[in-house]
N, CA, C and O atoms as CSV, one atom per row, in Angstrom:
chain,resi,resn,atom,element,x,y,z
A,1,MET,N,N,167.717,55.047,122.709
A,1,MET,CA,C,167.892,55.418,121.766
A,1,MET,C,C,168.410,54.085,120.987
A,1,MET,O,O,168.039,53.838,119.839
A,2,HIS,N,N,169.361,53.192,121.765
A,2,HIS,CA,C,170.145,52.345,121.072
A,2,HIS,C,C,168.726,51.141,120.573
A,2,HIS,O,O,168.774,50.580,119.479
A,3,SER,N,N,167.725,50.936,121.412
A,3,SER,CA,C,166.818,49.934,120.885
A,3,SER,C,C,165.870,50.581,119.403
A,3,SER,O,O,165.263,49.857,118.614
A,4,ILE,N,N,165.944,51.819,119.339
A,4,ILE,CA,C,165.264,52.227,118.389
A,4,ILE,C,C,166.175,52.339,117.256
A,4,ILE,O,O,165.600,52.092,116.196
A,5,ILE,N,N,167.239,52.592,117.152
A,5,ILE,CA,C,168.359,52.188,116.030
A,5,ILE,C,C,168.442,50.918,115.737
A,5,ILE,O,O,168.550,50.701,114.530
A,6,GLN,N,N,168.425,49.778,116.589
A,6,GLN,CA,C,168.659,48.562,116.354
A,6,GLN,C,C,167.283,47.894,115.483
A,6,GLN,O,O,167.353,47.011,114.628
A,7,LEU,N,N,166.038,48.584,115.964
A,7,LEU,CA,C,164.629,48.200,115.278
A,7,LEU,C,C,164.799,48.451,114.053
A,7,LEU,O,O,164.566,47.558,113.239
A,8,VAL,N,N,165.241,49.710,113.629
A,8,VAL,CA,C,165.510,50.364,112.132
A,8,VAL,C,C,166.236,49.354,111.620
A,8,VAL,O,O,165.783,48.552,110.803
A,9,CYS,N,N,167.491,49.336,112.107
A,9,CYS,CA,C,168.438,48.253,111.403
A,9,CYS,C,C,167.751,46.961,111.168
A,9,CYS,O,O,168.088,46.447,110.102
A,10,ASP,N,N,167.028,46.400,111.744
A,10,ASP,CA,C,166.575,45.194,111.529
A,10,ASP,C,C,165.192,45.157,110.674
A,10,ASP,O,O,164.563,44.140,110.381
A,11,GLY,N,N,164.899,46.354,110.376
A,11,GLY,CA,C,164.207,46.394,109.339
A,11,GLY,C,C,162.613,46.590,109.468
A,11,GLY,O,O,161.802,46.655,108.544
A,12,VAL,N,N,162.364,46.672,110.924
A,12,VAL,CA,C,160.717,46.801,111.461
A,12,VAL,C,C,160.154,48.309,111.407
A,12,VAL,O,O,158.976,48.571,111.647
A,13,GLY,N,N,161.245,49.393,111.023
A,13,GLY,CA,C,160.447,50.575,110.580
A,13,GLY,C,C,161.497,51.714,110.326
A,13,GLY,O,O,162.695,51.433,110.344
A,14,TYR,N,N,161.136,52.784,110.129
A,14,TYR,CA,C,161.853,54.082,110.306
A,14,TYR,C,C,161.768,54.833,111.193
A,14,TYR,O,O,160.723,54.883,111.841
A,15,ALA,N,N,162.798,55.610,111.477
A,15,ALA,CA,C,162.818,56.720,112.205
A,15,ALA,C,C,163.557,58.057,112.122
A,15,ALA,O,O,164.531,58.073,111.370
A,16,ILE,N,N,163.279,59.059,112.707
A,16,ILE,CA,C,163.925,60.206,112.751
A,16,ILE,C,C,165.105,60.312,113.848
A,16,ILE,O,O,164.781,60.720,114.963
A,17,LEU,N,N,166.247,60.024,113.641
A,17,LEU,CA,C,167.429,59.742,114.343
A,17,LEU,C,C,168.517,60.732,114.345
A,17,LEU,O,O,168.941,61.175,113.278
A,18,PRO,N,N,169.011,61.119,115.524
A,18,PRO,CA,C,169.926,62.154,115.281
A,18,PRO,C,C,171.232,61.609,114.586
A,18,PRO,O,O,171.780,60.521,114.760
A,19,LYS,N,N,171.585,62.639,113.762
A,19,LYS,CA,C,172.772,61.938,112.600
A,19,LYS,C,C,174.112,61.492,113.506
A,19,LYS,O,O,174.756,60.459,113.324
A,20,PRO,N,N,174.397,62.565,114.580
A,20,PRO,CA,C,175.646,61.929,115.080
A,20,PRO,C,C,175.681,60.822,115.841
A,20,PRO,O,O,176.767,60.469,116.299
A,21,GLU,N,N,174.356,59.983,116.149
A,21,GLU,CA,C,174.158,58.883,116.747
A,21,GLU,C,C,174.465,57.719,115.606
A,21,GLU,O,O,175.093,56.709,115.923
A,22,VAL,N,N,174.027,57.910,114.389
A,22,VAL,CA,C,173.900,56.965,113.432
A,22,VAL,C,C,174.747,57.019,112.168
A,22,VAL,O,O,174.672,56.303,111.170
A,23,GLN,N,N,175.639,58.114,112.461
A,23,GLN,CA,C,176.591,58.594,111.355
A,23,GLN,C,C,177.664,57.227,110.712
A,23,GLN,O,O,177.972,57.029,109.537
A,24,SER,N,N,177.974,56.607,111.663
A,24,SER,CA,C,178.700,55.287,111.463
A,24,SER,C,C,177.866,54.318,110.528
A,24,SER,O,O,178.386,53.920,109.485
A,25,LEU,N,N,176.504,53.905,110.900
A,25,LEU,CA,C,175.880,53.099,110.362
A,25,LEU,C,C,175.579,53.633,108.968
A,25,LEU,O,O,175.470,52.828,108.043
A,26,LEU,N,N,175.426,55.038,108.745
A,26,LEU,CA,C,175.051,55.704,107.494
A,26,LEU,C,C,176.299,55.423,106.580
A,26,LEU,O,O,176.104,55.123,105.403
A,27,LEU,N,N,177.677,55.518,107.122
A,27,LEU,CA,C,178.868,55.378,106.151
A,27,LEU,C,C,178.971,53.892,105.730
A,27,LEU,O,O,179.406,53.584,104.620
A,28,GLU,N,N,178.554,52.963,106.656
A,28,GLU,CA,C,178.635,51.891,106.489
A,28,GLU,C,C,177.857,51.095,105.573
A,28,GLU,O,O,178.130,49.990,105.104
A,29,GLY,N,N,176.590,52.011,105.344
A,29,GLY,CA,C,175.548,51.201,104.371
A,29,GLY,C,C,174.548,50.622,105.200
A,29,GLY,O,O,173.440,50.432,104.699
A,30,GLU,N,N,174.778,50.273,106.524
A,30,GLU,CA,C,173.792,49.622,107.303
A,30,GLU,C,C,172.448,50.442,107.520
A,30,GLU,O,O,171.395,49.816,107.640
A,31,LEU,N,N,172.461,51.884,107.574
A,31,LEU,CA,C,171.219,52.428,107.295
A,31,LEU,C,C,171.309,53.546,106.042
A,31,LEU,O,O,172.324,54.111,105.636
A,32,VAL,N,N,169.969,53.684,105.571
A,32,VAL,CA,C,170.073,54.812,104.375
A,32,VAL,C,C,169.005,55.730,104.865
A,32,VAL,O,O,167.984,55.559,105.532
A,33,GLU,N,N,169.707,56.992,104.191
A,33,GLU,CA,C,168.797,58.413,104.779
A,33,GLU,C,C,167.659,58.572,103.885
A,33,GLU,O,O,167.816,58.623,102.665
A,34,LEU,N,N,166.481,58.655,104.462
A,34,LEU,CA,C,165.303,58.847,103.469
A,34,LEU,C,C,164.793,60.340,103.508
A,34,LEU,O,O,165.201,61.066,104.415
A,35,CYS,N,N,164.106,60.721,102.766
A,35,CYS,CA,C,163.668,62.324,102.372
A,35,CYS,C,C,164.994,63.385,102.721
A,35,CYS,O,O,164.982,64.316,103.528
A,36,THR,N,N,165.800,63.067,102.103
A,36,THR,CA,C,167.083,63.856,102.176
A,36,THR,C,C,167.109,65.350,101.826
A,36,THR,O,O,168.128,66.034,101.916
A,37,ASP,N,N,165.633,65.916,101.324
A,37,ASP,CA,C,165.156,67.127,101.078
A,37,ASP,C,C,164.763,67.741,102.499
A,37,ASP,O,O,165.040,68.861,102.927
A,38,TRP,N,N,164.219,66.963,102.968
A,38,TRP,CA,C,163.449,67.323,104.250
A,38,TRP,C,C,164.253,67.213,105.513
A,38,TRP,O,O,165.081,66.335,105.755
A,39,GLN,N,N,163.892,68.255,106.319
A,39,GLN,CA,C,164.705,68.335,107.915
A,39,GLN,C,C,163.580,68.668,108.746
A,39,GLN,O,O,162.602,69.249,108.277
A,40,LEU,N,N,163.670,68.303,110.057
A,40,LEU,CA,C,162.994,68.790,111.156
A,40,LEU,C,C,162.991,70.467,111.327
A,40,LEU,O,O,163.972,71.063,110.885
A,41,PRO,N,N,162.188,71.039,111.796
A,41,PRO,CA,C,162.455,72.512,111.970
A,41,PRO,C,C,163.290,72.620,113.413
A,41,PRO,O,O,163.489,71.811,114.319
A,42,THR,N,N,163.658,73.921,113.204
A,42,THR,CA,C,164.694,74.082,114.641
A,42,THR,C,C,164.063,74.256,115.688
A,42,THR,O,O,162.928,74.693,115.498
A,43,TYR,N,N,164.403,74.056,116.932
A,43,TYR,CA,C,163.848,74.414,118.275
A,43,TYR,C,C,164.830,74.926,119.399
A,43,TYR,O,O,166.037,74.686,119.361
A,44,SER,N,N,164.285,75.574,120.297
A,44,SER,CA,C,164.829,75.780,121.353
A,44,SER,C,C,165.006,74.822,122.892
A,44,SER,O,O,164.108,74.040,123.201
A,45,VAL,N,N,165.872,74.938,123.512
A,45,VAL,CA,C,165.935,73.912,124.717
A,45,VAL,C,C,165.945,74.993,125.981
A,45,VAL,O,O,166.780,75.896,126.040
A,46,TYR,N,N,165.023,74.811,126.877
A,46,TYR,CA,C,165.333,75.621,128.348
A,46,TYR,C,C,165.437,74.949,129.223
A,46,TYR,O,O,164.896,73.845,129.171
A,47,ALA,N,N,166.150,75.329,130.341
A,47,ALA,CA,C,166.256,74.661,131.714
A,47,ALA,C,C,165.314,75.703,132.559
A,47,ALA,O,O,165.497,76.918,132.626
A,48,ILE,N,N,164.390,75.047,133.112
A,48,ILE,CA,C,163.422,75.921,133.845
A,48,ILE,C,C,163.863,75.618,135.309
A,48,ILE,O,O,164.000,74.438,135.632
A,49,THR,N,N,164.119,76.723,136.317
A,49,THR,CA,C,164.522,76.536,137.555
A,49,THR,C,C,163.749,77.731,138.342
A,49,THR,O,O,163.303,78.753,137.820
A,50,PRO,N,N,163.687,77.360,139.767
A,50,PRO,CA,C,163.076,78.226,140.379
A,50,PRO,C,C,163.666,79.631,140.625
A,50,PRO,O,O,162.940,80.624,140.601
A,51,ALA,N,N,164.745,79.689,140.818
A,51,ALA,CA,C,165.192,81.026,140.643
A,51,ALA,C,C,166.602,80.814,140.436
A,51,ALA,O,O,167.168,79.858,140.967
A,52,ARG,N,N,167.245,81.686,139.660
A,52,ARG,CA,C,168.666,81.728,138.798
A,52,ARG,C,C,169.557,81.840,140.144
A,52,ARG,O,O,170.251,80.854,140.393
A,53,ASP,N,N,169.598,82.642,140.800
A,53,ASP,CA,C,170.743,83.241,141.738
A,53,ASP,C,C,171.092,82.205,142.969
A,53,ASP,O,O,172.084,82.289,143.694
A,54,ILE,N,N,169.973,81.132,143.050
A,54,ILE,CA,C,170.085,80.090,144.194
A,54,ILE,C,C,170.347,78.912,143.846
A,54,ILE,O,O,170.199,77.939,144.586
A,55,LEU,N,N,170.766,78.872,142.681
A,55,LEU,CA,C,170.847,77.260,142.015
A,55,LEU,C,C,172.057,76.593,142.758
A,55,LEU,O,O,173.028,77.241,143.148
A,56,ALA,N,N,171.921,75.326,142.908
A,56,ALA,CA,C,172.712,74.471,143.526
A,56,ALA,C,C,174.002,74.165,142.453
A,56,ALA,O,O,173.820,73.966,141.252
A,57,GLY,N,N,175.064,74.166,142.975
A,57,GLY,CA,C,176.301,74.077,142.302
A,57,GLY,C,C,176.076,72.974,141.177
A,57,GLY,O,O,176.329,73.260,140.007
A,58,LYS,N,N,175.600,71.710,141.530
A,58,LYS,CA,C,175.307,70.566,140.528
A,58,LYS,C,C,174.425,70.825,139.662
A,58,LYS,O,O,174.703,70.305,138.581
A,59,THR,N,N,173.373,71.470,139.663
A,59,THR,CA,C,172.520,72.331,138.775
A,59,THR,C,C,172.968,72.873,137.856
A,59,THR,O,O,172.645,72.638,136.691
A,60,LYS,N,N,173.999,73.900,138.317
A,60,LYS,CA,C,174.646,74.702,137.351
A,60,LYS,C,C,175.612,73.876,136.623
A,60,LYS,O,O,175.608,74.208,135.438
A,61,VAL,N,N,176.455,72.911,136.873
A,61,VAL,CA,C,177.486,72.199,136.215
A,61,VAL,C,C,176.389,71.478,135.220
A,61,VAL,O,O,176.608,71.498,134.009
A,62,ALA,N,N,175.147,70.808,135.764
A,62,ALA,CA,C,174.387,69.853,134.801
A,62,ALA,C,C,173.915,70.831,133.714
A,62,ALA,O,O,173.959,70.493,132.531
A,63,ILE,N,N,173.459,72.057,134.098
A,63,ILE,CA,C,173.090,72.940,132.628
A,63,ILE,C,C,174.171,73.376,131.745
A,63,ILE,O,O,174.008,73.611,130.548
A,64,GLU,N,N,175.035,73.454,132.235
A,64,GLU,CA,C,176.357,73.962,131.579
A,64,GLU,C,C,176.650,72.602,130.527
A,64,GLU,O,O,176.744,72.756,129.309
A,65,ILE,N,N,176.759,71.461,131.098
A,65,ILE,CA,C,177.186,70.158,130.562
A,65,ILE,C,C,176.082,69.839,129.445
A,65,ILE,O,O,176.394,69.186,128.448
A,66,LEU,N,N,174.756,70.328,129.646
A,66,LEU,CA,C,173.678,70.217,128.596
A,66,LEU,C,C,174.151,71.080,127.662
A,66,LEU,O,O,174.485,70.601,126.578
A,67,LYS,N,N,174.258,72.309,127.853
A,67,LYS,CA,C,174.403,73.459,126.750
A,67,LYS,C,C,175.734,73.205,125.930
A,67,LYS,O,O,175.909,73.775,124.853
A,68,GLN,N,N,176.613,72.386,126.437
A,68,GLN,CA,C,177.919,72.099,125.688
A,68,GLN,C,C,177.605,70.878,124.897
A,68,GLN,O,O,178.227,70.834,123.836
A,69,HIS,N,N,176.859,69.938,125.110
A,69,HIS,CA,C,176.273,68.825,124.563
A,69,HIS,C,C,175.525,69.408,123.275
A,69,HIS,O,O,175.983,69.196,122.152
A,70,CYS,N,N,174.498,70.061,123.453
A,70,CYS,CA,C,173.786,70.801,122.707
A,70,CYS,C,C,174.545,71.485,121.584
A,70,CYS,O,O,174.275,71.133,120.436
A,71,ASP,N,N,175.390,72.348,121.766
A,71,ASP,CA,C,176.185,73.066,121.064
A,71,ASP,C,C,177.207,72.138,120.023
A,71,ASP,O,O,177.489,72.459,118.868
A,72,GLU,N,N,177.642,71.008,120.683
A,72,GLU,CA,C,178.339,69.913,119.890
A,72,GLU,C,C,177.610,69.432,118.934
A,72,GLU,O,O,178.087,69.518,117.802
A,73,ILE,N,N,176.446,68.883,119.076
A,73,ILE,CA,C,175.427,68.446,118.380
A,73,ILE,C,C,174.956,69.274,117.132
A,73,ILE,O,O,174.888,68.782,116.006
A,74,SER,N,N,174.620,70.645,117.448
A,74,SER,CA,C,174.283,71.769,116.716
A,74,SER,C,C,175.671,71.881,115.533
A,74,SER,O,O,175.631,71.934,114.304
A,75,ASP,N,N,176.734,71.891,116.384
A,75,ASP,CA,C,178.272,72.091,115.269
A,75,ASP,C,C,178.465,70.896,114.386
A,75,ASP,O,O,178.825,71.017,113.215
A,76,SER,N,N,178.195,69.607,115.020
A,76,SER,CA,C,178.264,68.691,114.117
A,76,SER,C,C,177.158,68.397,112.969
A,76,SER,O,O,177.393,67.819,111.907
A,77,LEU,N,N,176.053,68.847,113.340
A,77,LEU,CA,C,174.742,69.002,112.244
A,77,LEU,C,C,175.380,70.060,111.103
A,77,LEU,O,O,175.412,69.653,109.942
A,78,LYS,N,N,175.846,71.293,111.374
A,78,LYS,CA,C,176.082,72.272,110.503
A,78,LYS,C,C,177.136,71.445,109.486
A,78,LYS,O,O,176.941,71.361,108.274
A,79,GLN,N,N,178.305,70.837,110.195
A,79,GLN,CA,C,179.495,70.458,109.441
A,79,GLN,C,C,179.108,69.207,108.441
A,79,GLN,O,O,179.813,68.824,107.508
A,80,SER,N,N,177.820,68.645,108.840
A,80,SER,CA,C,177.537,67.525,107.991
A,80,SER,C,C,176.313,67.809,106.981
A,80,SER,O,O,175.753,66.919,106.342
A,81,ALA,N,N,176.007,69.061,106.933
A,81,ALA,CA,C,175.056,70.048,105.865
A,81,ALA,C,C,175.670,70.275,104.616
A,81,ALA,O,O,175.102,70.959,103.764
């Protein structure tokens, strides 16, 4: 992700980037938001596992961490809208 952000900052092109990742660059004027009236469609993320009742503890924790991270991103996007 950092490489793509750097390429965009260097003027190589443009990209669809997660706002939480580039918020400070937007505030500093390093990046400019394009097509502000357009946004990506919403989507769902699923964790596919062989069987839910026999998941290893590490797998359960990893899924929970990913869920929390996605929830945080979703909340920050709602606040910035």
